[in-house]
C-alpha positions in Angstrom: -15.2 -0.5 31.7 -11.5 -0.9 31.2 -12.0 -3.8 28.9 -14.4 -1.9 26.7 -12.0 1.1 26.5 -9.0 -1.2 25.7 -11.0 -3.0 23.0 -12.0 0.4 21.4 -8.4 1.6 21.4 -7.2 -1.6 19.9 -9.9 -1.6 17.2 -8.9 2.0 16.2 -5.3 1.2 16.2 -5.8 -1.7 13.8 -8.5 0.0 11.7 -6.8 3.3 10.9 -3.7 1.8 9.2 -5.8 -0.6 7.2 -8.0 2.2 6.0 -5.0 4.2 5.0 -3.6 1.3 3.0 -6.9 0.6 1.3 -7.4 4.2 0.4 -3.9 4.5 -1.0 -3.6 1.1 -2.8 -7.0 -0.6 -2.8 -8.4 0.1 -6.2 -5.3 -0.3 -8.4 -4.3 -3.5 -6.7 -7.8 -5.0 -7.1 -7.9 -4.1 -10.8 -4.5 -5.7 -11.5 -5.5 -8.8 -9.7 -8.8 -9.1 -11.6 -6.9 -8.5 -14.9 -4.5 -11.3 -14.1 -7.3 -13.6 -13.0 -9.2 -12.9 -16.2 -6.2 -13.6 -18.3 -5.6 -16.9 -16.5 -9.3 -17.9 -17.0 -9.1 -17.1 -20.7 -5.8 -18.9 -21.3 -7.0 -22.0 -19.4 -10.1 -22.0 -21.5 -8.1 -21.7 -24.8 -5.7 -24.5 -23.8 -8.7 -26.7 -23.0 -10.4 -25.9 -26.3 -7.1 -26.8 -28.1 -6.8 -30.0 -26.1 -3.2 -29.2 -25.1 -1.4 -31.3 -22.6 2.1 -31.6 -21.1 4.9 -29.5 -22.5 2.7 -28.0 -25.3 0.2 -26.7 -22.7 3.0 -25.3 -20.6 4.6 -23.5 -23.5 1.1 -22.2 -24.6 0.3 -21.0 -21.1 3.6 -19.2 -20.7 3.1 -17.3 -24.0 -0.6 -16.6 -23.3 -0.1 -15.3 -19.8 2.9 -13.3 -20.8 0.9 -11.5 -23.4 2.6 -13.4 -26.3 3.2 -10.2 -28.4 5.7 -8.7 -25.9 8.0 -11.7 -26.3 7.9 -11.6 -30.1 8.5 -7.9 -30.1 11.9 -8.4 -28.4 15.3 -8.5 -29.8 16.1 -11.0 -32.6 18.3 -12.9 -30.2 15.4 -13.3 -27.8 13.0 -14.3 -30.6 15.5 -17.0 -31.8 15.8 -18.4 -28.2 12.0 -18.5 -27.9 11.4 -20.0 -31.3 14.1 -22.7 -30.7 12.6 -23.6 -27.4 9.1 -23.8 -28.8 10.3 -26.0 -31.7 12.1 -28.2 -29.3 9.0 -28.6 -27.1 7.0 -29.5 -30.2 9.7 -32.0 -31.3 10.0 -30.6 -34.8 12.7 -31.8 -37.2 13.8 -31.1 -40.7 11.5 -29.3 -43.0 8.7 -28.9 -40.4 11.2 -27.2 -38.0 12.5 -24.9 -40.8 9.0 -23.9 -41.7 8.0 -23.3 -38.1 11.2 -21.3 -37.4 10.6 -19.1 -40.4 7.1 -18.2 -39.4 8.0 -17.8 -35.7 10.9 -15.5 -36.4 8.8 -13.3 -38.7 6.5 -12.7 -35.7 
């Protein structure tokens, strides 16, 4: 009888805090996790469709998972850093680099 009572008390002790946490945070956390998972699936599918590999894939995934637009909407200095980094990853030189930088900085 003592074992049954002890088990019941232990179960309630564990269940009540878990229920409180789920009722407080459960739905918003699950939605956020699903949103991130959906974004990851979409970005992976896009990278596969474009046949990206190595550094190009890494740069694409970073932009895609970060939302892409948020980074371009930043300060001119941040855009310049980002565009320079992307041009370096792509190995662009001369006129190709100049054309890429122009388009990238315009947003």
